[in-house]
Phi, psi and omega in degrees: 000141183226179176180170185224012185272315185197185178263025180310130180289149180283117181222338188276146164255126182245128179258131177236104172283131181234114180291148174305132187298333179293341181247354185267163174053046182291338179270357184270084181239106182270168182292340184252025176055058178302142176287097191302312183296317180297320180291319179300318179294319180297317178299316179297317182293322176293324177296315180298316180300320179295320178297317179296339182270000181273131179286350179274348189260127177263318182226150178232133177240113178260123181251113184201157171246004182283124185292326181290314178296319179300315179296321179294321178294317178300320179296320179293330182294340178302317181258349184220089183290353181275007172256128186248139177250128182233134180291134176293129179297342178080023182242021178101176185297318182302315180292323179295316178298315182295320178299318178294318179296320178297318179293321177301320179295320178295322183287322187199090190286352179254013183263146168291149185237137173236146173245122179241123175287130191278054179227040182235076189290346179267358185298139170250155178302322180296326178297315180293321177302315179298318181292317180292326176297316178293317181294330181295349177278358185228153178297321176212146182212155177226132173254114181287162173287179182300329179284344177087000184251322179272179181241128171260330182217130176234134184229156174220137182286178180305138177060025180244124178299140177276111180262110189234151179207062183291160184130180179306134179074020188289335181301316178295319179295319179295323175296318179296332179277001174113359180280135176286130181281128180241099179272072187283151177275068182226074186298330180290331174282318190275351179272081172285162187238115174237333185232170178298324177296317176301319182295321177298318179295316179298319180297323179293335177279338182103099183273166180290173188295323181294313179294318180300321180295318179295316181295321180297328182277334191232348187215088185266000000 
């Protein structure tokens, strides 16, 4: 794992739930008939790569049933044993997040934990480092998406249960559950992608190599 923001010590465990690409990004319909499953996988892989590039992150837990993403994570483990692959329970996002959080606790029960939804293709490791550094000042924190309603990052400090309620409008629910809202000036982190408009914005910020390759082939 690398990074370029600071000498922040690696302490965080970050959980990334990744939906099977055949069921993900159903609202992502572009004018040029983008290959939705291929793009969803590319976005997830760029999100995972950015997390691995953060100097604040010690361990990564990817929760997925997608075979392509699973194979890519296994390949990364050859050089990076601190990335863990966990089978998605198949009971929806809430169950996937909880499974990842439980595994994070088993791996390192004194570490702060973050949950990042793997749909932020413009994310850089330094952006995540900055967000985790800010979140680390609080027992629990939530970073909303660019629209201010959804959640891109939810965190809980050491020995603190992760209280989560992902889904539409989750930023408000997470705040109600005790997470401090952090409206950080980190557009590459906060630009999650659900629609073609979101994708255009992410592309203008500069997406990762996997997403860029798909877009170059199918969306000029």
